N, C-alpha and C positions, 0 to 999 in steps of 0.2 A: 620026565619032569612035565607037569601040567602047566600050561600058560594061563594066566588069569587075564581077564579083560576088564579094566577099571571103568571103562565107559559103556558097560553092558546096558545100563538104563537108557542111554542115548540110542543105542542100537535097537532096543525094544520099542522106544518111541518112534524111531524112524520106520521100523517094520510096521507098526500099527498105522502110521500115517500112510504108508504105501498101500496097505491092505484097504484102508478106508477109501483111498483114491481109486483103487481097483474096483471096489464095490460101487462107487459112483459111476465108473466107466461101464460096469456090467449093467447097471440100471438103465443107463442111456443106450447101451447096445441092444437091450431087449426091445426098447421102443423103436430103435432104428431098424432092427430086423423085421419088426411087424410092419413098419412103413415100407421097407423094401419089398415085402410080399405084395403089397398093394401096387407098387411100381412095376414089379415083375408080372403081375396079372395084366397090367396094361400092355406090357410088351407081348405077352401071350396073345392077347386079343388082336394085336397089330402085326404079328409075325406073318411073313409072306408065305411060309410053308408049314406043313404039318410037322416036319422034322424039327424046325426051329421052335415050334410050339412045345414039342416034347422035351427038347433040351432045356428050355426055360422052365417048364413045369417040373422037371427033375431038380432044378435049382431051388424052386419054391419049396418043394418037399424038404430039402436040406435046410433051408432057412427057417422053416417052422420047427424042425428038430433042434436047430441051434438055439432058438428062443427058449425051448423047453429045457435044454441043458443049462443055459445061462440062468434061468429061473431057479433051477435046482441048486446051482452053485450059490446064488444069492441067498436062497432060503437056508442053505447049509451053514452060512456064516451069520445070518441075521435072525433067522427064525421068522422072517416076514415074507409075505407074498408080494410080488411086484404087480401093481395095477397100472394099466395103461389109460391115458386120457382118451375119451371118446369124443368125437370120432377122430380116427387117425387120418392124416392127409399126406398127399405127395404132390409134387409139382409135375404136371404132365409135360413131357418133352415135345419139341416141335415136330419130331419125326421119329420113326422107328430106329433109324440109324443113330440119331442123337441119343436115343434112349439106350441103345447098346453101348455106346461110348460112355455114357454116364454110369451105367451098370458096372462096366469094367473099372472105372475110377472108384465107385463105392466098394467094390470087392477089395481093391488094394488098400483103401482106408481102413476097412474092417480088419484086414490082416495086421496092420500096424497097431490098431487098438487092442486086438486080442493078444498080440505079442506082449504089450505092456501089461495087460492083466495077468498073463501067464507068469511073468517075472515075479509077481507079488503073491503067488499061490504057495502056501506052506504044505499043501497036501498033494501027494502024487496023483491021487484019483482025479482031483480037479485039474491038475496040469495035463493029464491025459485027455480029459474032456476038451480042454482048450486046444490041445494039439490036434485033436480030431476036427474041431471047428476050423482051425487055421488051414489044415490041409484041404478041407472042403472048399474054403474060400479061394485058395490057390487054384484048385481045379475049376472053380466057377470062372475065375479070371481067364483061364485057358479056353474054356467053353465060349465065353463072350468074345474073346479074340477070334475064335474060329467063326462064330456067327457074323462078326464084322467083316472078316475076310470073304465069307460066302456071299454076303450082301454086296460087297464091293465088286466081286467077280460078276455077279448078276447084273449090276449096274453097267459095268464096262462091256459085258457081253452084249447087252441091249444097245448100248451106244455105238458099238462098232460093227453090228450086224448089218450087212448090206440090205437096203430096201426097207429098213425100219426108221421111223422118225423119232 
């Protein structure tokens, strides 16, 4: 026996509202990813070691790929290209360490946003793309946590080394 849904029209309207909301989030996320690249470039320039520079640079490569994937999803639904305002800006942190902490928070916020977008995707291909972005963002959070720990270790090591001021 098949069950009918008398409120199907409401469900379709709700779905369309959710999809439109997701498209707005995607558009904002594309701009945010581009701004984060500028911010992470600042971190690369101020990183204390080559290893830290390489880690952050690998994150930048991922963020640029995320922007391309998000643009592809947006275009797939709207047929429109997303254009970004010029010039993009970011607020420079007061220190490298503050920048790492801010980067960690940004990655966590991105995961929440992409999770919301993913819930509105009707297409498995787009869900897979968002899943890839989310897992990258989670890895980025881990990498930033590691960089914060390494930086704290260096600070404490210098502070407690005999004969150093």
